[in-house]
N, CA and C atoms as a LAMMPS dump frame, in Angstrom:
ITEM: TIMESTEP
0
ITEM: NUMBER OF ATOMS
351
ITEM: BOX BOUNDS ff ff ff
-5.0000000000000000e+02 5.0000000000000000e+02
-5.0000000000000000e+02 5.0000000000000000e+02
-5.0000000000000000e+02 5.0000000000000000e+02
ITEM: ATOMS id mol type element x y z
1 1 1 N -93.775 -253.402 76.873
2 1 2 C -95.264 -253.416 77.139
3 1 3 C -95.795 -252.337 78.06
4 2 1 N -96.65 -251.581 77.645
5 2 2 C -97 -250.44 78.717
6 2 3 C -97.96 -251.146 79.775
7 3 1 N -97.67 -250.043 81.168
8 3 2 C -98.34 -250.636 82.4
9 3 3 C -99.692 -249.849 82.518
10 4 1 N -100.821 -250.52 82.502
11 4 2 C -102.1 -249.698 82.567
12 4 3 C -102.478 -249.877 84.112
13 5 1 N -103.542 -249.176 84.531
14 5 2 C -103.693 -249.171 86.178
15 5 3 C -105.124 -248.538 86.082
16 6 1 N -105.383 -248.212 87.466
17 6 2 C -106.758 -247.729 87.57
18 6 3 C -107.14 -246.186 86.931
19 7 1 N -106.062 -245.721 86.484
20 7 2 C -106.258 -244.251 85.93
21 7 3 C -106.443 -244.34 84.267
22 8 1 N -106.086 -245.615 83.791
23 8 2 C -105.918 -245.724 82.496
24 8 3 C -107.432 -245.591 82.006
25 9 1 N -107.294 -245.115 80.545
26 9 2 C -108.565 -244.901 80.006
27 9 3 C -108.639 -245.845 78.78
28 10 1 N -109.564 -246.086 78.128
29 10 2 C -109.705 -247.008 76.869
30 10 3 C -108.964 -246.479 75.878
31 11 1 N -108.847 -244.976 75.518
32 11 2 C -107.987 -244.563 74.579
33 11 3 C -106.73 -244.804 74.983
34 12 1 N -106.178 -244.769 76.376
35 12 2 C -104.657 -245.025 76.639
36 12 3 C -104.527 -246.566 76.096
37 13 1 N -105.176 -247.307 76.385
38 13 2 C -105.105 -248.985 76.216
39 13 3 C -105.066 -249.155 74.669
40 14 1 N -106.004 -248.304 73.99
41 14 2 C -105.933 -248.66 72.538
42 14 3 C -104.939 -247.624 71.661
43 15 1 N -104.147 -246.987 72.264
44 15 2 C -103.464 -245.833 71.449
45 15 3 C -102.373 -246.472 70.658
46 16 1 N -102.374 -246.192 69.392
47 16 2 C -101.632 -246.754 68.103
48 16 3 C -102.119 -247.951 67.821
49 17 1 N -103.236 -248.517 68.196
50 17 2 C -103.852 -249.602 67.726
51 17 3 C -104.738 -249.484 66.532
52 18 1 N -104.543 -250.211 65.37
53 18 2 C -105.346 -250.227 64.249
54 18 3 C -106.166 -251.501 64.182
55 19 1 N -107.43 -251.302 64.57
56 19 2 C -108.207 -252.447 64.362
57 19 3 C -109.258 -252.755 63.264
58 20 1 N -108.94 -251.998 62.128
59 20 2 C -109.516 -252.257 60.983
60 20 3 C -109.466 -253.33 60.769
61 21 1 N -110.747 -253.655 60.093
62 21 2 C -110.731 -255.16 59.662
63 21 3 C -111.38 -256.274 60.733
64 22 1 N -111.277 -255.734 61.995
65 22 2 C -111.711 -256.584 63.169
66 22 3 C -112.858 -256.425 63.62
67 23 1 N -113.71 -257.195 64.053
68 23 2 C -115.152 -257.186 64.59
69 23 3 C -114.913 -257.346 66.099
70 24 1 N -115.44 -256.668 66.832
71 24 2 C -115.596 -256.611 68.149
72 24 3 C -117.104 -256.738 68.604
73 25 1 N -117.368 -257.712 69.763
74 25 2 C -118.753 -257.805 70.158
75 25 3 C -118.728 -257.166 71.563
76 26 1 N -119.357 -256.424 71.861
77 26 2 C -119.448 -255.778 73.381
78 26 3 C -120.827 -255.971 73.882
79 27 1 N -120.883 -256.643 75.06
80 27 2 C -122.283 -256.487 75.654
81 27 3 C -122.36 -255.338 76.664
82 28 1 N -123.756 -255.018 76.93
83 28 2 C -124.016 -253.923 77.726
84 28 3 C -123.536 -252.592 77.17
85 29 1 N -123.679 -252.488 75.737
86 29 2 C -123.066 -251.418 75.158
87 29 3 C -124.062 -249.954 75.311
88 30 1 N -125.458 -250.003 76.081
89 30 2 C -126.079 -248.86 76.069
90 30 3 C -125.318 -247.879 77.101
91 31 1 N -124.704 -248.423 78.023
92 31 2 C -123.881 -247.097 78.937
93 31 3 C -122.75 -247.801 79.569
94 32 1 N -122.081 -246.964 80.314
95 32 2 C -121.01 -247.473 81.347
96 32 3 C -119.949 -247.872 80.487
97 33 1 N -119.447 -248.813 81.378
98 33 2 C -118.067 -249.408 80.74
99 33 3 C -118.434 -249.996 79.396
100 34 1 N -119.605 -250.818 79.216
101 34 2 C -119.742 -251.437 77.736
102 34 3 C -119.852 -250.241 76.699
103 35 1 N -120.539 -249.148 76.914
104 35 2 C -120.522 -248.06 76.097
105 35 3 C -119.102 -247.451 75.67
106 36 1 N -118.566 -247.149 76.588
107 36 2 C -117.051 -246.443 76.634
108 36 3 C -116.172 -247.517 75.8
109 37 1 N -116.309 -248.812 76.237
110 37 2 C -115.436 -249.975 75.066
111 37 3 C -115.982 -249.836 73.848
112 38 1 N -117.099 -249.809 73.534
113 38 2 C -117.579 -249.761 72.129
114 38 3 C -117.138 -248.653 71.38
115 39 1 N -117.322 -247.524 72.104
116 39 2 C -116.615 -246.34 71.721
117 39 3 C -115.266 -246.159 71.356
118 40 1 N -114.437 -246.845 72.202
119 40 2 C -113.051 -246.664 71.982
120 40 3 C -112.555 -247.795 70.827
121 41 1 N -113.422 -248.795 70.748
122 41 2 C -113.148 -249.887 69.789
123 41 3 C -113.333 -249.433 68.441
124 42 1 N -114.454 -248.513 68.323
125 42 2 C -114.997 -248.008 67.046
126 42 3 C -113.943 -246.788 66.518
127 43 1 N -113.594 -246.12 67.607
128 43 2 C -112.516 -245.096 67.103
129 43 3 C -111.181 -245.8 66.692
130 44 1 N -110.886 -246.806 67.119
131 44 2 C -109.664 -247.739 66.756
132 44 3 C -110.109 -248.318 65.359
133 45 1 N -111.219 -248.146 64.974
134 45 2 C -111.331 -248.68 63.406
135 45 3 C -112.286 -250.131 63.444
136 46 1 N -112.6 -250.858 64.633
137 46 2 C -113.265 -251.782 64.499
138 46 3 C -114.656 -251.636 63.989
139 47 1 N -115.057 -252.71 63.679
140 47 2 C -116.567 -252.833 63.339
141 47 3 C -117.126 -253.55 64.756
142 48 1 N -118.101 -252.658 65.413
143 48 2 C -118.367 -253.025 66.871
144 48 3 C -120.023 -253.36 66.988
145 49 1 N -120.216 -254.632 67.227
146 49 2 C -121.407 -255.181 67.493
147 49 3 C -121.913 -254.779 68.98
148 50 1 N -122.964 -254.468 69.201
149 50 2 C -123.318 -253.901 70.599
150 50 3 C -124.443 -254.702 71.105
151 51 1 N -124.843 -255.328 72.143
152 51 2 C -126.006 -255.775 72.602
153 51 3 C -126.282 -254.743 73.898
154 52 1 N -127.619 -254.589 73.88
155 52 2 C -127.98 -254.043 75.162
156 52 3 C -129.607 -254.255 75.558
157 53 1 N -129.865 -254.339 76.785
158 53 2 C -131.358 -254.483 76.959
159 53 3 C -132.252 -253.299 77.005
160 54 1 N -131.826 -252.167 76.43
161 54 2 C -132.421 -250.888 76.594
162 54 3 C -132.016 -250.089 75.071
163 55 1 N -132.788 -250.602 74.022
164 55 2 C -132.376 -249.845 72.813
165 55 3 C -132.584 -248.561 72.673
166 56 1 N -133.601 -247.982 73.501
167 56 2 C -133.856 -246.82 73.431
168 56 3 C -132.645 -246.043 73.973
169 57 1 N -132.238 -246.411 75.161
170 57 2 C -131.054 -245.776 75.792
171 57 3 C -129.639 -245.895 75.064
172 58 1 N -129.606 -246.788 74.206
173 58 2 C -128.336 -247.028 73.376
174 58 3 C -128.668 -246.07 72.118
175 59 1 N -129.742 -246.002 71.552
176 59 2 C -129.879 -245.189 70.472
177 59 3 C -129.894 -243.516 70.794
178 60 1 N -130.084 -243.442 71.934
179 60 2 C -129.836 -241.816 72.429
180 60 3 C -128.254 -241.706 72.528
181 61 1 N -127.346 -242.351 72.538
182 61 2 C -125.975 -242.243 72.831
183 61 3 C -125.216 -242.752 71.237
184 62 1 N -125.808 -243.386 70.519
185 62 2 C -125.419 -243.8 69.236
186 62 3 C -124.875 -242.955 68.3
187 63 1 N -125.472 -241.685 68.304
188 63 2 C -124.983 -240.42 67.301
189 63 3 C -123.624 -240.198 67.663
190 64 1 N -123.123 -240.311 68.808
191 64 2 C -121.587 -240.051 69.271
192 64 3 C -120.563 -241.014 68.525
193 65 1 N -121.236 -242.071 68.039
194 65 2 C -120.155 -242.902 67.247
195 65 3 C -120.132 -242.768 65.707
196 66 1 N -121.113 -241.865 65.25
197 66 2 C -121.308 -241.745 63.867
198 66 3 C -119.71 -241.37 63.202
199 67 1 N -119.359 -242.17 62.068
200 67 2 C -118.174 -242.097 61.441
201 67 3 C -117.051 -242.797 62.081
202 68 1 N -117.291 -243.42 63.225
203 68 2 C -116.05 -244.045 63.898
204 68 3 C -116.077 -245.413 63.691
205 69 1 N -116.807 -246.142 62.797
206 69 2 C -116.507 -247.69 62.917
207 69 3 C -117.824 -248.158 62.445
208 70 1 N -117.915 -249.428 62.235
209 70 2 C -119.249 -250.086 61.672
210 70 3 C -120.262 -250.165 63.333
211 71 1 N -121.462 -250.159 63.198
212 71 2 C -122.109 -250.268 64.251
213 71 3 C -123.361 -251.276 63.994
214 72 1 N -123.81 -251.997 65.063
215 72 2 C -124.993 -252.785 64.913
216 72 3 C -125.547 -252.829 66.515
217 73 1 N -126.786 -252.753 66.722
218 73 2 C -127.076 -252.834 67.903
219 73 3 C -128.324 -253.922 67.988
220 74 1 N -128.545 -254.985 68.703
221 74 2 C -129.487 -255.915 69.177
222 74 3 C -129.879 -255.561 70.383
223 75 1 N -131.32 -255.55 70.295
224 75 2 C -131.947 -255.154 71.531
225 75 3 C -132.232 -256.549 72.369
226 76 1 N -131.507 -256.795 73.393
227 76 2 C -131.611 -258.214 74.021
228 76 3 C -132.221 -257.746 75.415
229 77 1 N -133.387 -258.703 75.469
230 77 2 C -134.167 -259.026 76.812
231 77 3 C -133.511 -259.907 77.655
232 78 1 N -133.85 -259.918 78.912
233 78 2 C -133.38 -261.014 79.798
234 78 3 C -134.447 -262.24 79.531
235 79 1 N -134.024 -263.514 79.245
236 79 2 C -134.563 -264.633 78.936
237 79 3 C -135.221 -265.417 80.082
238 80 1 N -136.619 -265.533 80.162
239 80 2 C -137.12 -266.366 81.24
240 80 3 C -136.505 -267.732 81.327
241 81 1 N -136.399 -268.414 82.522
242 81 2 C -135.848 -269.913 82.122
243 81 3 C -136.959 -270.786 81.289
244 82 1 N -136.194 -271.819 80.756
245 82 2 C -136.746 -272.501 79.807
246 82 3 C -137.842 -273.279 80.39
247 83 1 N -139.075 -273.562 79.762
248 83 2 C -139.939 -274.683 80.308
249 83 3 C -140.425 -275.469 78.826
250 84 1 N -141.23 -276.317 79.526
251 84 2 C -141.583 -277.044 78.174
252 84 3 C -142.285 -276.325 77.088
253 85 1 N -143.122 -275.191 77.467
254 85 2 C -143.577 -274.468 76.437
255 85 3 C -142.91 -273.191 75.94
256 86 1 N -141.707 -272.666 76.633
257 86 2 C -141.099 -271.418 76.455
258 86 3 C -139.477 -271.844 76.21
259 87 1 N -139.048 -271.59 75.086
260 87 2 C -137.611 -271.768 74.88
261 87 3 C -136.953 -270.674 75.569
262 88 1 N -136.235 -270.724 76.505
263 88 2 C -135.557 -269.633 77.256
264 88 3 C -134.124 -269.803 77.529
265 89 1 N -133.723 -269.123 79.035
266 89 2 C -132.587 -269.7 79.439
267 89 3 C -132.314 -271.287 79.818
268 90 1 N -131.327 -271.861 79.54
269 90 2 C -131.12 -273.07 79.611
270 90 3 C -130.681 -273.551 81.11
271 91 1 N -130.993 -274.322 81.887
272 91 2 C -130.539 -274.68 83.146
273 91 3 C -129.218 -274.379 83.503
274 92 1 N -128.181 -274.836 82.628
275 92 2 C -126.7 -274.617 82.785
276 92 3 C -126.567 -273.495 82.971
277 93 1 N -127.243 -272.158 82.183
278 93 2 C -126.716 -270.675 82.316
279 93 3 C -127.223 -270.15 83.501
280 94 1 N -128.259 -270.904 84.336
281 94 2 C -128.527 -270.321 85.558
282 94 3 C -127.873 -270.934 86.685
283 95 1 N -127.014 -271.79 86.448
284 95 2 C -126.411 -272.534 87.523
285 95 3 C -125.194 -271.718 88.014
286 96 1 N -125.283 -271.22 89.512
287 96 2 C -124.15 -270.754 89.866
288 96 3 C -122.871 -271.37 89.848
289 97 1 N -122.743 -272.876 90.163
290 97 2 C -121.634 -273.292 90.034
291 97 3 C -121.003 -273.272 88.428
292 98 1 N -121.86 -273.493 87.497
293 98 2 C -121.64 -273.518 85.998
294 98 3 C -120.797 -272.108 85.86
295 99 1 N -121.531 -271.168 86.301
296 99 2 C -120.835 -269.676 86.376
297 99 3 C -119.414 -269.354 86.992
298 100 1 N -119.244 -270.048 88.175
299 100 2 C -118.077 -270.015 88.875
300 100 3 C -117.033 -270.882 87.968
301 101 1 N -117.461 -271.959 87.469
302 101 2 C -116.413 -272.51 86.739
303 101 3 C -115.977 -271.845 85.46
304 102 1 N -116.947 -271.192 84.718
305 102 2 C -116.537 -270.241 83.539
306 102 3 C -115.599 -269.217 84.009
307 103 1 N -116.003 -268.713 85.302
308 103 2 C -115.119 -267.303 85.751
309 103 3 C -113.894 -267.905 86.003
310 104 1 N -113.709 -268.876 86.644
311 104 2 C -112.276 -269.619 86.687
312 104 3 C -111.597 -269.89 85.581
313 105 1 N -112.251 -270.313 84.563
314 105 2 C -111.455 -270.59 83.319
315 105 3 C -111.117 -269.325 82.701
316 106 1 N -111.714 -268.405 82.563
317 106 2 C -111.702 -266.926 82.04
318 106 3 C -110.478 -266.361 82.919
319 107 1 N -110.165 -266.163 84.108
320 107 2 C -109.132 -265.781 84.817
321 107 3 C -107.9 -266.506 84.574
322 108 1 N -108.033 -268.157 84.502
323 108 2 C -106.751 -268.935 84.045
324 108 3 C -106.394 -268.283 82.583
325 109 1 N -107.084 -268.246 81.725
326 109 2 C -106.837 -267.909 80.485
327 109 3 C -106.126 -266.321 80.174
328 110 1 N -106.502 -265.467 80.835
329 110 2 C -106.072 -264.177 80.86
330 110 3 C -104.811 -264.023 81.717
331 111 1 N -104.688 -265.016 82.856
332 111 2 C -103.695 -264.925 83.635
333 111 3 C -103.936 -263.912 84.797
334 112 1 N -105.12 -263.54 85.19
335 112 2 C -105.599 -262.534 86.181
336 112 3 C -106.658 -263.02 87.296
337 113 1 N -106.716 -262.608 88.264
338 113 2 C -107.829 -262.815 89.114
339 113 3 C -108.807 -261.633 89.185
340 114 1 N -110.01 -261.479 88.849
341 114 2 C -110.864 -260.689 88.814
342 114 3 C -111.569 -260.453 90.199
343 115 1 N -111.841 -259.326 90.903
344 115 2 C -112.636 -259.124 92.064
345 115 3 C -113.989 -258.982 91.598
346 116 1 N -115.018 -259.713 92.307
347 116 2 C -116.479 -259.554 92.246
348 116 3 C -116.958 -258.707 93.179
349 117 1 N -117.766 -257.767 93.081
350 117 2 C -118.329 -256.847 93.953
351 117 3 C -119.948 -256.985 93.916
């Protein structure tokens, strides 16, 4: 197994991987790490579904992925908290303790501890 570190790129991590027939969902696909992850997965052959809060920004970058895999964008806003009149984010999704439990489970599942900044 290869050792990856701070200098590793998405292309390094996916080198030699054929993701044809796989679907990847990437949040924050309009820029930064999300965009780079979507690009690398598409280059490796995955059908990539991205979400972004800014569809205009995403669309400006999308031509870079032409011919590199399947693409789909969903313009996602930030939901307001649910009220009797409005369906939005459920209370459990806004609960810091629930988020901490989910973070802990995620770390346990992958066997790593992720630093929060």
